[in-house]
C-alpha positions as CSV (number, residue, x, y, z in Angstrom):
1,M,0.0,-0.1,0.0
2,D,1.4,3.5,-1.0
3,K,1.6,6.4,1.4
4,I,-1.3,8.9,1.2
5,I,-0.8,12.7,1.4
6,R,-4.1,14.6,1.3
7,Y,-5.2,18.1,2.1
8,D,-8.8,19.1,2.5
9,S,-9.1,22.9,2.0
10,K,-12.7,23.1,2.8
11,E,-12.1,21.6,6.3
12,D,-8.4,22.7,6.6
13,V,-7.2,19.2,7.5
14,L,-3.9,17.6,6.3
15,F,-3.9,13.8,6.3
16,Y,-0.8,11.6,6.1
17,N,-0.5,7.8,6.2
18,E,2.5,5.6,5.6
19,G,0.3,3.2,3.7
20,R,-0.3,1.0,6.7
21,K,-3.6,0.3,8.3
22,S,-4.0,1.7,11.8
23,K,-5.2,-0.2,14.8
24,Y,-6.2,2.7,16.8
25,S,-6.1,6.6,16.8
26,V,-5.1,8.9,19.6
27,Q,-6.3,12.6,19.6
28,V,-4.1,15.2,21.0
29,G,-5.7,18.6,20.5
30,D,-5.7,19.4,16.8
31,F,-3.7,16.2,16.1
32,V,-4.9,12.6,15.5
33,L,-2.1,10.0,15.6
34,D,-2.8,6.7,13.9
35,V,-1.0,3.9,15.5
36,A,-0.4,0.1,14.5
37,N,1.8,-2.3,16.3
38,G,3.4,0.4,18.6
39,S,4.3,2.7,15.6
40,V,2.8,6.0,14.4
41,V,1.7,5.3,10.9
42,G,-0.4,8.3,10.2
43,M,-1.2,11.8,11.3
44,E,-4.3,14.1,10.7
45,V,-3.8,17.8,11.5
46,M,-7.0,19.8,12.0
47,N,-6.6,23.6,11.4
48,A,-3.6,22.7,9.4
49,T,-2.7,26.2,8.1
50,E,-2.8,27.7,11.5
51,N,-0.9,24.9,13.2
52,I,1.8,24.7,10.5
53,S,2.2,28.5,10.3
54,F,2.5,28.8,14.0
55,Q,5.6,26.4,14.0
56,T,7.3,27.6,10.9
57,S,8.7,31.0,9.9
58,D,6.5,31.0,6.8
59,E,2.8,31.6,6.5
60,I,1.5,28.6,5.1
61,A,-1.6,29.0,2.9
62,A,-4.1,26.3,1.8
63,E,-2.8,26.6,-1.7
64,D,0.6,25.5,-0.3
65,L,-0.7,22.5,1.5
66,E,-2.4,21.4,-1.8
67,K,1.1,21.2,-3.3
68,I,2.7,18.7,-1.0
69,I,4.8,16.2,-2.9
70,D,6.3,14.1,-0.2
71,A,6.1,13.4,3.6
72,S,7.3,11.3,6.3
73,I,6.8,10.8,10.1
74,S,9.8,10.7,12.5
75,V,9.3,9.6,16.1
76,R,12.0,10.1,18.8
77,S,11.8,9.3,22.5
78,G,13.7,11.4,25.0
79,K,14.0,10.9,28.7
80,N,10.6,12.4,29.5
81,E,9.2,13.2,26.2
82,V,8.2,11.7,22.8
83,F,8.8,13.9,19.9
84,I,6.7,13.3,16.7
85,A,7.4,15.1,13.5
86,L,5.5,15.3,10.3
87,I,8.2,16.3,7.7
88,F,6.8,17.3,4.4
89,T,8.0,18.8,1.0
90,L,5.9,21.3,-1.0
91,Q,6.2,23.2,-4.2
92,R,6.2,27.0,-4.0
93,D,7.3,29.4,-6.6
94,G,9.0,26.6,-8.6
95,K,11.0,25.5,-5.5
96,E,10.8,22.5,-3.2
97,I,10.4,23.6,0.4
98,Q,10.7,21.3,3.3
99,Q,8.7,22.0,6.5
100,K,8.5,20.2,9.8
101,L,5.4,20.0,12.2
102,T,6.4,18.7,15.6
103,L,4.2,17.4,18.4
104,N,6.0,17.0,21.9
105,L,4.1,14.7,24.3
106,D,4.9,13.8,27.9
107,K,6.1,10.4,28.0
108,E,4.1,9.3,31.0
109,A,0.9,10.4,29.2
110,V,1.9,8.3,26.0
111,E,2.7,5.2,28.0
112,A,-0.6,5.4,30.2
């Protein structure tokens, strides 16, 4: 199964899945993490333009999110936190621009 990258401009929701079926989902604020066999296999971001613009130095518009050409998820576990990043590449003004959207979670909350 191929990975899926989709943006719904009407609802302002960015959806990414690695191409694996999730067993369950966990909602954390505007983020929904799709999990299978202990791994994050997908992420949905509500209010995507606002959340991504807040974390980057760029103002990200709906038109930008419609031009995502690649994405991946990275998960790192620190001593007390779990860092989840959605890394994506979009086309803007003929250039490829890479952006990162991060979500930091308290490790105790994740393991509960």
